mmJSON file of the N, C-alpha and C atoms, coordinates in Angstrom:
{"data_MODEL":{"atom_site":{
"group_PDB":["ATOM","ATOM","ATOM","ATOM","ATOM","ATOM","ATOM","ATOM","ATOM","ATOM","ATOM","ATOM","ATOM","ATOM","ATOM","ATOM","ATOM","ATOM","ATOM","ATOM","ATOM","ATOM","ATOM","ATOM","ATOM","ATOM","ATOM","ATOM","ATOM","ATOM","ATOM","ATOM","ATOM","ATOM","ATOM","ATOM","ATOM","ATOM","ATOM","ATOM","ATOM","ATOM","ATOM","ATOM","ATOM","ATOM","ATOM","ATOM","ATOM","ATOM","ATOM","ATOM","ATOM","ATOM","ATOM","ATOM","ATOM","ATOM","ATOM","ATOM","ATOM","ATOM","ATOM","ATOM","ATOM","ATOM","ATOM","ATOM","ATOM","ATOM","ATOM","ATOM","ATOM","ATOM","ATOM","ATOM","ATOM","ATOM","ATOM","ATOM","ATOM","ATOM","ATOM","ATOM","ATOM","ATOM","ATOM","ATOM","ATOM","ATOM","ATOM","ATOM","ATOM","ATOM","ATOM","ATOM","ATOM","ATOM","ATOM","ATOM","ATOM","ATOM","ATOM","ATOM","ATOM","ATOM","ATOM","ATOM","ATOM","ATOM","ATOM","ATOM","ATOM","ATOM","ATOM","ATOM","ATOM","ATOM","ATOM","ATOM","ATOM","ATOM","ATOM","ATOM","ATOM","ATOM","ATOM","ATOM","ATOM","ATOM","ATOM","ATOM","ATOM","ATOM","ATOM","ATOM","ATOM","ATOM","ATOM","ATOM","ATOM","ATOM","ATOM","ATOM","ATOM","ATOM","ATOM","ATOM","ATOM","ATOM","ATOM","ATOM","ATOM","ATOM","ATOM","ATOM","ATOM","ATOM","ATOM","ATOM","ATOM","ATOM","ATOM","ATOM","ATOM","ATOM","ATOM","ATOM","ATOM","ATOM","ATOM","ATOM","ATOM","ATOM","ATOM","ATOM","ATOM","ATOM","ATOM","ATOM","ATOM","ATOM","ATOM","ATOM","ATOM","ATOM","ATOM","ATOM","ATOM","ATOM","ATOM","ATOM","ATOM","ATOM","ATOM","ATOM","ATOM","ATOM","ATOM","ATOM","ATOM","ATOM","ATOM","ATOM","ATOM","ATOM","ATOM","ATOM","ATOM","ATOM","ATOM","ATOM","ATOM","ATOM","ATOM","ATOM","ATOM","ATOM","ATOM","ATOM","ATOM","ATOM","ATOM","ATOM","ATOM","ATOM","ATOM","ATOM","ATOM","ATOM","ATOM"],
"id":[1,2,3,4,5,6,7,8,9,10,11,12,13,14,15,16,17,18,19,20,21,22,23,24,25,26,27,28,29,30,31,32,33,34,35,36,37,38,39,40,41,42,43,44,45,46,47,48,49,50,51,52,53,54,55,56,57,58,59,60,61,62,63,64,65,66,67,68,69,70,71,72,73,74,75,76,77,78,79,80,81,82,83,84,85,86,87,88,89,90,91,92,93,94,95,96,97,98,99,100,101,102,103,104,105,106,107,108,109,110,111,112,113,114,115,116,117,118,119,120,121,122,123,124,125,126,127,128,129,130,131,132,133,134,135,136,137,138,139,140,141,142,143,144,145,146,147,148,149,150,151,152,153,154,155,156,157,158,159,160,161,162,163,164,165,166,167,168,169,170,171,172,173,174,175,176,177,178,179,180,181,182,183,184,185,186,187,188,189,190,191,192,193,194,195,196,197,198,199,200,201,202,203,204,205,206,207,208,209,210,211,212,213,214,215,216,217,218,219,220,221,222,223,224,225,226,227,228,229,230,231],
"type_symbol":["N","C","C","N","C","C","N","C","C","N","C","C","N","C","C","N","C","C","N","C","C","N","C","C","N","C","C","N","C","C","N","C","C","N","C","C","N","C","C","N","C","C","N","C","C","N","C","C","N","C","C","N","C","C","N","C","C","N","C","C","N","C","C","N","C","C","N","C","C","N","C","C","N","C","C","N","C","C","N","C","C","N","C","C","N","C","C","N","C","C","N","C","C","N","C","C","N","C","C","N","C","C","N","C","C","N","C","C","N","C","C","N","C","C","N","C","C","N","C","C","N","C","C","N","C","C","N","C","C","N","C","C","N","C","C","N","C","C","N","C","C","N","C","C","N","C","C","N","C","C","N","C","C","N","C","C","N","C","C","N","C","C","N","C","C","N","C","C","N","C","C","N","C","C","N","C","C","N","C","C","N","C","C","N","C","C","N","C","C","N","C","C","N","C","C","N","C","C","N","C","C","N","C","C","N","C","C","N","C","C","N","C","C","N","C","C","N","C","C","N","C","C","N","C","C","N","C","C","N","C","C"],
"label_atom_id":["N","CA","C","N","CA","C","N","CA","C","N","CA","C","N","CA","C","N","CA","C","N","CA","C","N","CA","C","N","CA","C","N","CA","C","N","CA","C","N","CA","C","N","CA","C","N","CA","C","N","CA","C","N","CA","C","N","CA","C","N","CA","C","N","CA","C","N","CA","C","N","CA","C","N","CA","C","N","CA","C","N","CA","C","N","CA","C","N","CA","C","N","CA","C","N","CA","C","N","CA","C","N","CA","C","N","CA","C","N","CA","C","N","CA","C","N","CA","C","N","CA","C","N","CA","C","N","CA","C","N","CA","C","N","CA","C","N","CA","C","N","CA","C","N","CA","C","N","CA","C","N","CA","C","N","CA","C","N","CA","C","N","CA","C","N","CA","C","N","CA","C","N","CA","C","N","CA","C","N","CA","C","N","CA","C","N","CA","C","N","CA","C","N","CA","C","N","CA","C","N","CA","C","N","CA","C","N","CA","C","N","CA","C","N","CA","C","N","CA","C","N","CA","C","N","CA","C","N","CA","C","N","CA","C","N","CA","C","N","CA","C","N","CA","C","N","CA","C","N","CA","C","N","CA","C","N","CA","C","N","CA","C","N","CA","C","N","CA","C"],
"label_alt_id":[null,null,null,null,null,null,null,null,null,null,null,null,null,null,null,null,null,null,null,null,null,null,null,null,null,null,null,null,null,null,null,null,null,null,null,null,null,null,null,null,null,null,null,null,null,null,null,null,null,null,null,null,null,null,null,null,null,null,null,null,null,null,null,null,null,null,null,null,null,null,null,null,null,null,null,null,null,null,null,null,null,null,null,null,null,null,null,null,null,null,null,null,null,null,null,null,null,null,null,null,null,null,null,null,null,null,null,null,null,null,null,null,null,null,null,null,null,null,null,null,null,null,null,null,null,null,null,null,null,null,null,null,null,null,null,null,null,null,null,null,null,null,null,null,null,null,null,null,null,null,null,null,null,null,null,null,null,null,null,null,null,null,null,null,null,null,null,null,null,null,null,null,null,null,null,null,null,null,null,null,null,null,null,null,null,null,null,null,null,null,null,null,null,null,null,null,null,null,null,null,null,null,null,null,null,null,null,null,null,null,null,null,null,null,null,null,null,null,null,null,null,null,null,null,null,null,null,null,null,null,null],
"label_comp_id":["UNK","UNK","UNK","UNK","UNK","UNK","UNK","UNK","UNK","UNK","UNK","UNK","UNK","UNK","UNK","UNK","UNK","UNK","UNK","UNK","UNK","UNK","UNK","UNK","UNK","UNK","UNK","UNK","UNK","UNK","UNK","UNK","UNK","UNK","UNK","UNK","UNK","UNK","UNK","UNK","UNK","UNK","UNK","UNK","UNK","UNK","UNK","UNK","UNK","UNK","UNK","UNK","UNK","UNK","UNK","UNK","UNK","UNK","UNK","UNK","UNK","UNK","UNK","UNK","UNK","UNK","UNK","UNK","UNK","UNK","UNK","UNK","UNK","UNK","UNK","UNK","UNK","UNK","UNK","UNK","UNK","UNK","UNK","UNK","UNK","UNK","UNK","UNK","UNK","UNK","UNK","UNK","UNK","UNK","UNK","UNK","UNK","UNK","UNK","UNK","UNK","UNK","UNK","UNK","UNK","UNK","UNK","UNK","UNK","UNK","UNK","UNK","UNK","UNK","UNK","UNK","UNK","UNK","UNK","UNK","UNK","UNK","UNK","UNK","UNK","UNK","UNK","UNK","UNK","UNK","UNK","UNK","UNK","UNK","UNK","UNK","UNK","UNK","UNK","UNK","UNK","UNK","UNK","UNK","UNK","UNK","UNK","UNK","UNK","UNK","UNK","UNK","UNK","UNK","UNK","UNK","UNK","UNK","UNK","UNK","UNK","UNK","UNK","UNK","UNK","UNK","UNK","UNK","UNK","UNK","UNK","UNK","UNK","UNK","UNK","UNK","UNK","UNK","UNK","UNK","UNK","UNK","UNK","UNK","UNK","UNK","UNK","UNK","UNK","UNK","UNK","UNK","UNK","UNK","UNK","UNK","UNK","UNK","UNK","UNK","UNK","UNK","UNK","UNK","UNK","UNK","UNK","UNK","UNK","UNK","UNK","UNK","UNK","UNK","UNK","UNK","UNK","UNK","UNK","UNK","UNK","UNK","UNK","UNK","UNK","UNK","UNK","UNK","UNK","UNK","UNK"],
"label_asym_id":["A","A","A","A","A","A","A","A","A","A","A","A","A","A","A","A","A","A","A","A","A","A","A","A","A","A","A","A","A","A","A","A","A","A","A","A","A","A","A","A","A","A","A","A","A","A","A","A","A","A","A","A","A","A","A","A","A","A","A","A","A","A","A","A","A","A","A","A","A","A","A","A","A","A","A","A","A","A","A","A","A","A","A","A","A","A","A","A","A","A","A","A","A","A","A","A","A","A","A","A","A","A","A","A","A","A","A","A","A","A","A","A","A","A","A","A","A","A","A","A","A","A","A","A","A","A","A","A","A","A","A","A","A","A","A","A","A","A","A","A","A","A","A","A","A","A","A","A","A","A","A","A","A","A","A","A","A","A","A","A","A","A","A","A","A","A","A","A","A","A","A","A","A","A","A","A","A","A","A","A","A","A","A","A","A","A","A","A","A","A","A","A","A","A","A","A","A","A","A","A","A","A","A","A","A","A","A","A","A","A","A","A","A","A","A","A","A","A","A","A","A","A","A","A","A","A","A","A","A","A","A"],
"label_entity_id":["1","1","1","1","1","1","1","1","1","1","1","1","1","1","1","1","1","1","1","1","1","1","1","1","1","1","1","1","1","1","1","1","1","1","1","1","1","1","1","1","1","1","1","1","1","1","1","1","1","1","1","1","1","1","1","1","1","1","1","1","1","1","1","1","1","1","1","1","1","1","1","1","1","1","1","1","1","1","1","1","1","1","1","1","1","1","1","1","1","1","1","1","1","1","1","1","1","1","1","1","1","1","1","1","1","1","1","1","1","1","1","1","1","1","1","1","1","1","1","1","1","1","1","1","1","1","1","1","1","1","1","1","1","1","1","1","1","1","1","1","1","1","1","1","1","1","1","1","1","1","1","1","1","1","1","1","1","1","1","1","1","1","1","1","1","1","1","1","1","1","1","1","1","1","1","1","1","1","1","1","1","1","1","1","1","1","1","1","1","1","1","1","1","1","1","1","1","1","1","1","1","1","1","1","1","1","1","1","1","1","1","1","1","1","1","1","1","1","1","1","1","1","1","1","1","1","1","1","1","1","1"],
"label_seq_id":[1,1,1,2,2,2,3,3,3,4,4,4,5,5,5,6,6,6,7,7,7,8,8,8,9,9,9,10,10,10,11,11,11,12,12,12,13,13,13,14,14,14,15,15,15,16,16,16,17,17,17,18,18,18,19,19,19,20,20,20,21,21,21,22,22,22,23,23,23,24,24,24,25,25,25,26,26,26,27,27,27,28,28,28,29,29,29,30,30,30,31,31,31,32,32,32,33,33,33,34,34,34,35,35,35,36,36,36,37,37,37,38,38,38,39,39,39,40,40,40,41,41,41,42,42,42,43,43,43,44,44,44,45,45,45,46,46,46,47,47,47,48,48,48,49,49,49,50,50,50,51,51,51,52,52,52,53,53,53,54,54,54,55,55,55,56,56,56,57,57,57,58,58,58,59,59,59,60,60,60,61,61,61,62,62,62,63,63,63,64,64,64,65,65,65,66,66,66,67,67,67,68,68,68,69,69,69,70,70,70,71,71,71,72,72,72,73,73,73,74,74,74,75,75,75,76,76,76,77,77,77],
"pdbx_PDB_ins_code":[null,null,null,null,null,null,null,null,null,null,null,null,null,null,null,null,null,null,null,null,null,null,null,null,null,null,null,null,null,null,null,null,null,null,null,null,null,null,null,null,null,null,null,null,null,null,null,null,null,null,null,null,null,null,null,null,null,null,null,null,null,null,null,null,null,null,null,null,null,null,null,null,null,null,null,null,null,null,null,null,null,null,null,null,null,null,null,null,null,null,null,null,null,null,null,null,null,null,null,null,null,null,null,null,null,null,null,null,null,null,null,null,null,null,null,null,null,null,null,null,null,null,null,null,null,null,null,null,null,null,null,null,null,null,null,null,null,null,null,null,null,null,null,null,null,null,null,null,null,null,null,null,null,null,null,null,null,null,null,null,null,null,null,null,null,null,null,null,null,null,null,null,null,null,null,null,null,null,null,null,null,null,null,null,null,null,null,null,null,null,null,null,null,null,null,null,null,null,null,null,null,null,null,null,null,null,null,null,null,null,null,null,null,null,null,null,null,null,null,null,null,null,null,null,null,null,null,null,null,null,null],
"Cartn_x":[0.766,-0.064,0.948,0.665,1.486,0.939,1.894,1.596,0.456,0.237,-1.033,-2.382,-2.274,-3.522,-3.726,-2.669,-2.821,-3.32,-2.985,-3.399,-4.927,-5.228,-6.742,-7.572,-7.123,-8.046,-8.054,-6.907,-6.907,-6.556,-5.503,-5.071,-6.191,-6.672,-7.663,-8.81,-9.51,-10.75,-10.393,-9.322,-8.875,-8.726,-8.32,-8.135,-9.533,-10.454,-11.915,-12.507,-12.359,-12.878,-12.226,-11.0,-10.4,-11.092,-11.306,-12.122,-13.449,-14.255,-15.481,-15.378,-14.464,-14.222,-13.868,-13.023,-12.95,-14.168,-14.961,-16.205,-17.052,-17.242,-17.753,-17.363,-15.928,-15.154,-15.421,-15.514,-15.66,-17.096,-18.138,-19.553,-19.92,-19.22,-19.767,-19.203,-20.152,-19.797,-19.349,-19.139,-18.849,-17.271,-16.391,-14.958,-14.2,-13.797,-13.09,-11.901,-11.128,-9.88,-10.363,-11.329,-11.778,-12.313,-12.977,-13.51,-12.42,-11.48,-10.309,-9.55,-9.257,-8.443,-9.193,-10.557,-11.24,-10.851,-10.621,-10.295,-8.973,-7.984,-6.68,-6.869,-7.638,-8.007,-8.593,-9.469,-9.916,-8.831,-8.129,-6.945,-6.059,-5.676,-4.774,-5.287,-6.618,-7.258,-7.403,-7.585,-7.684,-6.314,-5.306,-3.822,-3.514,-3.895,-3.719,-4.428,-5.713,-6.575,-5.995,-5.579,-5.087,-3.947,-2.948,-1.836,-2.255,-3.161,-3.469,-4.321,-5.103,-6.066,-5.113,-3.912,-3.216,-2.253,-2.347,-1.621,-2.686,-2.639,-3.747,-3.521,-4.593,-4.497,-3.457,-3.01,-2.259,-2.99,-2.163,-2.703,-3.097,-4.187,-4.732,-4.265,-3.579,-2.864,-3.509,-4.067,-4.64,-3.634,-3.408,-2.584,-3.237,-2.355,-2.764,-3.437,-4.746,-5.588,-5.755,-5.656,-5.747,-7.072,-8.043,-9.277,-9.08,-9.375,-9.195,-10.462,-10.788,-12.051,-12.45,-11.518,-11.799,-12.383,-12.1,-12.635,-14.003,-14.73,-16.072,-16.887,-17.781,-18.592,-20.048,-20.764,-22.148,-23.013,-24.21,-25.204,-24.725,-23.647,-23.408,-24.048,-24.903,-25.614,-24.815],
"Cartn_y":[-1.154,-0.007,1.169,2.177,3.271,4.379,5.361,6.388,7.313,7.476,8.088,7.382,5.886,5.262,5.311,5.181,5.304,6.829,7.754,9.199,9.322,8.691,8.879,7.981,6.869,5.954,6.215,6.671,6.865,8.375,8.967,10.311,11.361,11.534,12.481,12.505,11.406,11.135,11.45,10.971,11.177,12.745,13.482,14.979,15.47,14.998,15.55,15.233,13.92,13.582,14.388,14.706,15.582,17.042,17.491,18.812,18.729,17.603,17.448,17.22,16.369,16.339,17.533,18.409,19.633,20.501,20.474,21.39,20.744,19.333,18.929,19.204,19.102,19.299,20.862,21.763,23.111,23.386,22.755,22.942,22.202,21.249,20.524,21.252,21.288,22.113,21.271,19.878,19.068,18.936,18.688,18.416,19.827,20.471,21.789,21.557,20.504,20.413,20.443,19.521,19.578,20.876,21.576,22.909,23.923,23.833,24.785,24.455,23.304,22.972,22.679,22.896,22.711,23.39,24.712,25.426,25.054,24.641,24.069,22.841,21.938,20.713,20.916,21.896,22.336,22.736,23.646,24.263,23.101,22.18,21.162,20.169,19.958,19.19,19.864,21.2,21.902,21.95,22.154,22.055,20.745,19.828,18.231,18.011,18.538,18.358,19.22,20.306,21.156,20.477,19.768,19.103,17.786,17.017,15.782,15.976,16.918,17.188,17.623,18.018,18.368,17.303,16.232,14.981,14.262,14.237,13.73,12.128,11.31,9.957,9.709,8.494,8.033,8.314,8.953,9.204,7.873,7.933,6.779,6.839,5.881,5.772,4.774,5.055,4.134,3.829,2.416,2.082,2.376,2.587,2.821,1.551,1.844,0.593,1.008,0.127,0.132,-0.488,0.076,-0.495,-1.069,-2.284,-2.979,-3.227,-2.711,-2.89,-4.299,-5.189,-6.735,-7.319,-6.701,-7.161,-6.94,-6.03,-5.602,-6.48,-7.166,-7.933,-7.569,-7.246,-6.71,-7.956,-7.781,-8.841,-9.65,-9.383,-10.115,-9.458,-10.411,-9.787,-9.944],
"Cartn_z":[-0.044,-0.061,0.005,-0.966,-1.157,-0.08,0.139,0.837,0.478,-0.832,-1.349,-0.946,-0.946,-0.613,0.788,1.62,3.209,3.399,2.649,2.929,2.649,1.502,1.025,2.003,2.425,3.086,4.599,5.147,6.693,7.262,6.584,7.109,7.027,5.608,5.265,6.156,6.117,6.989,8.573,8.951,10.354,10.78,9.757,9.916,10.021,9.169,9.241,10.529,10.99,12.339,13.33,13.367,14.393,14.393,13.231,13.282,13.731,13.512,14.081,15.707,16.013,17.535,18.278,17.482,18.066,18.166,17.375,17.44,18.716,18.654,19.923,21.07,21.249,22.477,22.82,21.816,22.093,22.668,22.313,22.491,23.752,24.24,25.361,26.807,27.788,28.96,30.018,29.946,31.135,31.44,30.392,30.643,30.238,31.241,31.002,30.236,30.252,29.473,27.904,27.531,26.199,25.713,26.562,26.171,25.993,26.834,26.866,25.45,25.128,23.946,22.691,22.775,21.512,20.202,20.219,19.282,18.728,19.757,19.259,18.489,18.864,18.221,16.766,16.783,15.399,14.46,15.034,14.194,13.661,14.51,14.305,13.135,13.339,12.298,10.969,11.167,9.802,9.103,9.912,9.153,8.575,9.295,8.925,7.565,7.575,6.427,5.206,5.522,4.341,3.749,4.504,4.052,3.263,3.951,3.307,2.01,2.045,0.811,-0.289,-0.04,-1.416,-1.969,-1.244,-1.637,-2.407,-3.739,-4.449,-4.653,-5.07,-5.368,-6.588,-6.613,-7.754,-9.017,-9.942,-11.22,-11.997,-12.668,-13.336,-14.697,-15.115,-16.519,-17.33,-18.399,-19.364,-20.36,-20.572,-21.608,-23.022,-23.951,-25.308,-25.932,-26.297,-26.741,-28.328,-29.189,-30.422,-30.965,-31.566,-31.902,-33.354,-33.441,-34.779,-35.324,-36.425,-37.051,-37.362,-37.365,-37.703,-36.536,-35.456,-34.008,-33.943,-34.767,-34.594,-35.67,-35.043,-35.923,-35.778,-36.942,-36.924,-36.611,-35.893,-35.777,-34.505,-33.922,-32.763,-31.544,-30.66,-29.665,-28.44],
"occupancy":[1.0,1.0,1.0,1.0,1.0,1.0,1.0,1.0,1.0,1.0,1.0,1.0,1.0,1.0,1.0,1.0,1.0,1.0,1.0,1.0,1.0,1.0,1.0,1.0,1.0,1.0,1.0,1.0,1.0,1.0,1.0,1.0,1.0,1.0,1.0,1.0,1.0,1.0,1.0,1.0,1.0,1.0,1.0,1.0,1.0,1.0,1.0,1.0,1.0,1.0,1.0,1.0,1.0,1.0,1.0,1.0,1.0,1.0,1.0,1.0,1.0,1.0,1.0,1.0,1.0,1.0,1.0,1.0,1.0,1.0,1.0,1.0,1.0,1.0,1.0,1.0,1.0,1.0,1.0,1.0,1.0,1.0,1.0,1.0,1.0,1.0,1.0,1.0,1.0,1.0,1.0,1.0,1.0,1.0,1.0,1.0,1.0,1.0,1.0,1.0,1.0,1.0,1.0,1.0,1.0,1.0,1.0,1.0,1.0,1.0,1.0,1.0,1.0,1.0,1.0,1.0,1.0,1.0,1.0,1.0,1.0,1.0,1.0,1.0,1.0,1.0,1.0,1.0,1.0,1.0,1.0,1.0,1.0,1.0,1.0,1.0,1.0,1.0,1.0,1.0,1.0,1.0,1.0,1.0,1.0,1.0,1.0,1.0,1.0,1.0,1.0,1.0,1.0,1.0,1.0,1.0,1.0,1.0,1.0,1.0,1.0,1.0,1.0,1.0,1.0,1.0,1.0,1.0,1.0,1.0,1.0,1.0,1.0,1.0,1.0,1.0,1.0,1.0,1.0,1.0,1.0,1.0,1.0,1.0,1.0,1.0,1.0,1.0,1.0,1.0,1.0,1.0,1.0,1.0,1.0,1.0,1.0,1.0,1.0,1.0,1.0,1.0,1.0,1.0,1.0,1.0,1.0,1.0,1.0,1.0,1.0,1.0,1.0,1.0,1.0,1.0,1.0,1.0,1.0,1.0,1.0,1.0,1.0,1.0,1.0,1.0,1.0,1.0,1.0,1.0,1.0],
"B_iso_or_equiv":[0.0,0.0,0.0,0.0,0.0,0.0,0.0,0.0,0.0,0.0,0.0,0.0,0.0,0.0,0.0,0.0,0.0,0.0,0.0,0.0,0.0,0.0,0.0,0.0,0.0,0.0,0.0,0.0,0.0,0.0,0.0,0.0,0.0,0.0,0.0,0.0,0.0,0.0,0.0,0.0,0.0,0.0,0.0,0.0,0.0,0.0,0.0,0.0,0.0,0.0,0.0,0.0,0.0,0.0,0.0,0.0,0.0,0.0,0.0,0.0,0.0,0.0,0.0,0.0,0.0,0.0,0.0,0.0,0.0,0.0,0.0,0.0,0.0,0.0,0.0,0.0,0.0,0.0,0.0,0.0,0.0,0.0,0.0,0.0,0.0,0.0,0.0,0.0,0.0,0.0,0.0,0.0,0.0,0.0,0.0,0.0,0.0,0.0,0.0,0.0,0.0,0.0,0.0,0.0,0.0,0.0,0.0,0.0,0.0,0.0,0.0,0.0,0.0,0.0,0.0,0.0,0.0,0.0,0.0,0.0,0.0,0.0,0.0,0.0,0.0,0.0,0.0,0.0,0.0,0.0,0.0,0.0,0.0,0.0,0.0,0.0,0.0,0.0,0.0,0.0,0.0,0.0,0.0,0.0,0.0,0.0,0.0,0.0,0.0,0.0,0.0,0.0,0.0,0.0,0.0,0.0,0.0,0.0,0.0,0.0,0.0,0.0,0.0,0.0,0.0,0.0,0.0,0.0,0.0,0.0,0.0,0.0,0.0,0.0,0.0,0.0,0.0,0.0,0.0,0.0,0.0,0.0,0.0,0.0,0.0,0.0,0.0,0.0,0.0,0.0,0.0,0.0,0.0,0.0,0.0,0.0,0.0,0.0,0.0,0.0,0.0,0.0,0.0,0.0,0.0,0.0,0.0,0.0,0.0,0.0,0.0,0.0,0.0,0.0,0.0,0.0,0.0,0.0,0.0,0.0,0.0,0.0,0.0,0.0,0.0,0.0,0.0,0.0,0.0,0.0,0.0],
"pdbx_formal_charge":[null,null,null,null,null,null,null,null,null,null,null,null,null,null,null,null,null,null,null,null,null,null,null,null,null,null,null,null,null,null,null,null,null,null,null,null,null,null,null,null,null,null,null,null,null,null,null,null,null,null,null,null,null,null,null,null,null,null,null,null,null,null,null,null,null,null,null,null,null,null,null,null,null,null,null,null,null,null,null,null,null,null,null,null,null,null,null,null,null,null,null,null,null,null,null,null,null,null,null,null,null,null,null,null,null,null,null,null,null,null,null,null,null,null,null,null,null,null,null,null,null,null,null,null,null,null,null,null,null,null,null,null,null,null,null,null,null,null,null,null,null,null,null,null,null,null,null,null,null,null,null,null,null,null,null,null,null,null,null,null,null,null,null,null,null,null,null,null,null,null,null,null,null,null,null,null,null,null,null,null,null,null,null,null,null,null,null,null,null,null,null,null,null,null,null,null,null,null,null,null,null,null,null,null,null,null,null,null,null,null,null,null,null,null,null,null,null,null,null,null,null,null,null,null,null,null,null,null,null,null,null],
"auth_seq_id":[1,1,1,2,2,2,3,3,3,4,4,4,5,5,5,6,6,6,7,7,7,8,8,8,9,9,9,10,10,10,11,11,11,12,12,12,13,13,13,14,14,14,15,15,15,16,16,16,17,17,17,18,18,18,19,19,19,20,20,20,21,21,21,22,22,22,23,23,23,24,24,24,25,25,25,26,26,26,27,27,27,28,28,28,29,29,29,30,30,30,31,31,31,32,32,32,33,33,33,34,34,34,35,35,35,36,36,36,37,37,37,38,38,38,39,39,39,40,40,40,41,41,41,42,42,42,43,43,43,44,44,44,45,45,45,46,46,46,47,47,47,48,48,48,49,49,49,50,50,50,51,51,51,52,52,52,53,53,53,54,54,54,55,55,55,56,56,56,57,57,57,58,58,58,59,59,59,60,60,60,61,61,61,62,62,62,63,63,63,64,64,64,65,65,65,66,66,66,67,67,67,68,68,68,69,69,69,70,70,70,71,71,71,72,72,72,73,73,73,74,74,74,75,75,75,76,76,76,77,77,77],
"auth_comp_id":["UNK","UNK","UNK","UNK","UNK","UNK","UNK","UNK","UNK","UNK","UNK","UNK","UNK","UNK","UNK","UNK","UNK","UNK","UNK","UNK","UNK","UNK","UNK","UNK","UNK","UNK","UNK","UNK","UNK","UNK","UNK","UNK","UNK","UNK","UNK","UNK","UNK","UNK","UNK","UNK","UNK","UNK","UNK","UNK","UNK","UNK","UNK","UNK","UNK","UNK","UNK","UNK","UNK","UNK","UNK","UNK","UNK","UNK","UNK","UNK","UNK","UNK","UNK","UNK","UNK","UNK","UNK","UNK","UNK","UNK","UNK","UNK","UNK","UNK","UNK","UNK","UNK","UNK","UNK","UNK","UNK","UNK","UNK","UNK","UNK","UNK","UNK","UNK","UNK","UNK","UNK","UNK","UNK","UNK","UNK","UNK","UNK","UNK","UNK","UNK","UNK","UNK","UNK","UNK","UNK","UNK","UNK","UNK","UNK","UNK","UNK","UNK","UNK","UNK","UNK","UNK","UNK","UNK","UNK","UNK","UNK","UNK","UNK","UNK","UNK","UNK","UNK","UNK","UNK","UNK","UNK","UNK","UNK","UNK","UNK","UNK","UNK","UNK","UNK","UNK","UNK","UNK","UNK","UNK","UNK","UNK","UNK","UNK","UNK","UNK","UNK","UNK","UNK","UNK","UNK","UNK","UNK","UNK","UNK","UNK","UNK","UNK","UNK","UNK","UNK","UNK","UNK","UNK","UNK","UNK","UNK","UNK","UNK","UNK","UNK","UNK","UNK","UNK","UNK","UNK","UNK","UNK","UNK","UNK","UNK","UNK","UNK","UNK","UNK","UNK","UNK","UNK","UNK","UNK","UNK","UNK","UNK","UNK","UNK","UNK","UNK","UNK","UNK","UNK","UNK","UNK","UNK","UNK","UNK","UNK","UNK","UNK","UNK","UNK","UNK","UNK","UNK","UNK","UNK","UNK","UNK","UNK","UNK","UNK","UNK","UNK","UNK","UNK","UNK","UNK","UNK"],
"auth_asym_id":["A","A","A","A","A","A","A","A","A","A","A","A","A","A","A","A","A","A","A","A","A","A","A","A","A","A","A","A","A","A","A","A","A","A","A","A","A","A","A","A","A","A","A","A","A","A","A","A","A","A","A","A","A","A","A","A","A","A","A","A","A","A","A","A","A","A","A","A","A","A","A","A","A","A","A","A","A","A","A","A","A","A","A","A","A","A","A","A","A","A","A","A","A","A","A","A","A","A","A","A","A","A","A","A","A","A","A","A","A","A","A","A","A","A","A","A","A","A","A","A","A","A","A","A","A","A","A","A","A","A","A","A","A","A","A","A","A","A","A","A","A","A","A","A","A","A","A","A","A","A","A","A","A","A","A","A","A","A","A","A","A","A","A","A","A","A","A","A","A","A","A","A","A","A","A","A","A","A","A","A","A","A","A","A","A","A","A","A","A","A","A","A","A","A","A","A","A","A","A","A","A","A","A","A","A","A","A","A","A","A","A","A","A","A","A","A","A","A","A","A","A","A","A","A","A","A","A","A","A","A","A"],
"auth_atom_id":["N","CA","C","N","CA","C","N","CA","C","N","CA","C","N","CA","C","N","CA","C","N","CA","C","N","CA","C","N","CA","C","N","CA","C","N","CA","C","N","CA","C","N","CA","C","N","CA","C","N","CA","C","N","CA","C","N","CA","C","N","CA","C","N","CA","C","N","CA","C","N","CA","C","N","CA","C","N","CA","C","N","CA","C","N","CA","C","N","CA","C","N","CA","C","N","CA","C","N","CA","C","N","CA","C","N","CA","C","N","CA","C","N","CA","C","N","CA","C","N","CA","C","N","CA","C","N","CA","C","N","CA","C","N","CA","C","N","CA","C","N","CA","C","N","CA","C","N","CA","C","N","CA","C","N","CA","C","N","CA","C","N","CA","C","N","CA","C","N","CA","C","N","CA","C","N","CA","C","N","CA","C","N","CA","C","N","CA","C","N","CA","C","N","CA","C","N","CA","C","N","CA","C","N","CA","C","N","CA","C","N","CA","C","N","CA","C","N","CA","C","N","CA","C","N","CA","C","N","CA","C","N","CA","C","N","CA","C","N","CA","C","N","CA","C","N","CA","C","N","CA","C","N","CA","C","N","CA","C","N","CA","C","N","CA","C","N","CA","C"],
"pdbx_PDB_model_num":[1,1,1,1,1,1,1,1,1,1,1,1,1,1,1,1,1,1,1,1,1,1,1,1,1,1,1,1,1,1,1,1,1,1,1,1,1,1,1,1,1,1,1,1,1,1,1,1,1,1,1,1,1,1,1,1,1,1,1,1,1,1,1,1,1,1,1,1,1,1,1,1,1,1,1,1,1,1,1,1,1,1,1,1,1,1,1,1,1,1,1,1,1,1,1,1,1,1,1,1,1,1,1,1,1,1,1,1,1,1,1,1,1,1,1,1,1,1,1,1,1,1,1,1,1,1,1,1,1,1,1,1,1,1,1,1,1,1,1,1,1,1,1,1,1,1,1,1,1,1,1,1,1,1,1,1,1,1,1,1,1,1,1,1,1,1,1,1,1,1,1,1,1,1,1,1,1,1,1,1,1,1,1,1,1,1,1,1,1,1,1,1,1,1,1,1,1,1,1,1,1,1,1,1,1,1,1,1,1,1,1,1,1,1,1,1,1,1,1,1,1,1,1,1,1,1,1,1,1,1,1]
}}}
């Protein structure tokens, strides 16, 4: 598994979930530690998302295919 595949499968969604967790941590009133560092968690998730979203997936390469007229048969279902 290449780094690009790991990035698109694990790292990018993890950074999105970190931002969501930061919003939840900021809005909840019970645990003061999470409330205090909620904005920091959102910012770290945002920075991670900006970095991981700029690493694109592996380019799709199509091999050159030659269409041969003799391969096409009329009336074939």
